[in-house]
C-alpha positions in Angstrom: 67.5 131.5 82.9 71.3 131.6 83.1 72.5 130.3 86.4 75.8 129.5 87.9 77.1 128.1 91.2 80.4 129.3 92.5 82.5 127.0 94.7 83.4 128.8 97.9 86.7 127.7 99.5 88.8 128.6 102.5 92.4 129.8 102.4 93.6 126.2 101.9 91.3 125.7 98.9 89.0 123.4 100.9 85.4 123.3 99.8 83.0 125.4 102.1 79.8 125.7 100.1 78.1 127.3 97.2 77.1 130.8 96.1 74.5 130.8 93.3 74.5 133.6 90.9 73.2 134.8 87.5 69.7 135.5 86.3 67.6 133.6 88.8 63.8 134.1 89.3 63.7 137.2 87.2 66.5 139.1 89.0 70.3 139.2 88.8 72.4 137.9 91.7 76.0 138.9 91.4 79.0 136.6 91.8 81.3 137.1 94.7 84.2 137.8 92.2 86.7 136.0 94.4 86.4 132.5 92.9 84.9 133.0 89.5 87.2 130.3 88.1 85.3 127.9 90.2 81.9 128.8 88.7 79.9 126.1 87.1 76.9 126.6 84.8 73.4 125.0 85.2 72.8 122.5 82.4 69.2 123.4 82.0 68.3 119.8 83.1 66.8 118.7 86.4 67.1 115.1 87.7 64.1 112.8 88.5 63.7 114.5 91.9 63.7 118.0 90.4 67.2 118.8 91.5 69.2 121.1 89.1 72.2 119.6 87.4 75.3 121.7 87.2 78.7 121.2 85.5 80.8 118.8 87.7 77.8 117.1 89.3 77.9 113.3 89.6 74.8 111.5 88.3 73.5 108.0 87.9 71.6 106.9 84.8 70.9 103.5 83.2 73.0 101.8 85.9 76.1 103.9 85.2 77.7 106.7 87.2 79.2 109.7 85.4 80.4 113.3 85.9 78.7 116.2 84.0 81.4 117.8 81.8 81.5 120.6 79.2 83.2 119.8 76.0 83.2 121.9 72.8 80.4 124.1 74.3 78.1 121.2 75.1 77.1 119.6 78.4 77.4 115.8 78.6 79.6 113.0 80.0 82.4 110.6 79.1 80.9 107.1 79.2 82.9 103.8 79.5 84.9 104.8 76.4 87.2 107.6 77.4 87.6 109.2 73.9 83.8 109.3 73.2 82.1 112.3 74.7 78.2 112.1 74.8 76.5 115.5 74.8 73.1 115.5 76.5 71.6 117.3 73.5 72.3 114.3 71.2 70.7 111.6 73.4 67.5 110.3 71.8 67.0 108.1 74.9 66.9 110.9 77.4 63.4 112.2 77.9 63.3 115.7 79.2 59.9 117.2 80.0 58.7 120.8 79.4 60.1 121.8 82.9 63.6 120.4 82.1 63.1 117.3 84.3 64.6 114.0 83.2 63.3 110.9 84.9 66.3 108.7 83.8 68.9 110.8 85.7 69.5 111.0 89.4 72.1 113.4 90.9 74.1 111.6 93.5 76.7 114.3 94.4 79.4 116.5 92.9 83.2 116.2 92.5 84.0 118.5 95.4 81.8 117.1 98.1 81.8 113.5 97.0 85.1 112.7 95.2 84.7 109.1 96.2 81.8 108.8 93.7 83.8 109.9 90.7 84.0 107.0 88.2 87.4 105.8 87.0 87.0 106.4 83.3 87.4 110.1 82.4 87.7 112.1 79.2 90.5 114.4 78.1 89.4 117.1 80.6 88.5 119.8 78.1 
């Protein structure tokens, strides 16, 4: 499954909601084509509540809060050390079941609807 969510905005670039597109439930849903630069890909991981995690979501794991980023083609996050990106695929301590669910992670928001939750330490933005 390849799934994206597209951030919908008003004329002043204020967040208004999401449009989900891609190959979802065995059918293709088209993007709106107006804000494709705001599209974010599904990571393939669901949090402990079964909520899908997308690029730019904010999550809590092991007592830390982080933003899901994409760096060098991999999804992960910048921990307390700003120069060290940690891809999800290289984590031995994350246990992801056959349905893509990870019981150690909880989605708590995203950078557009909950900017107050964004942690102070960030990576290089790539």
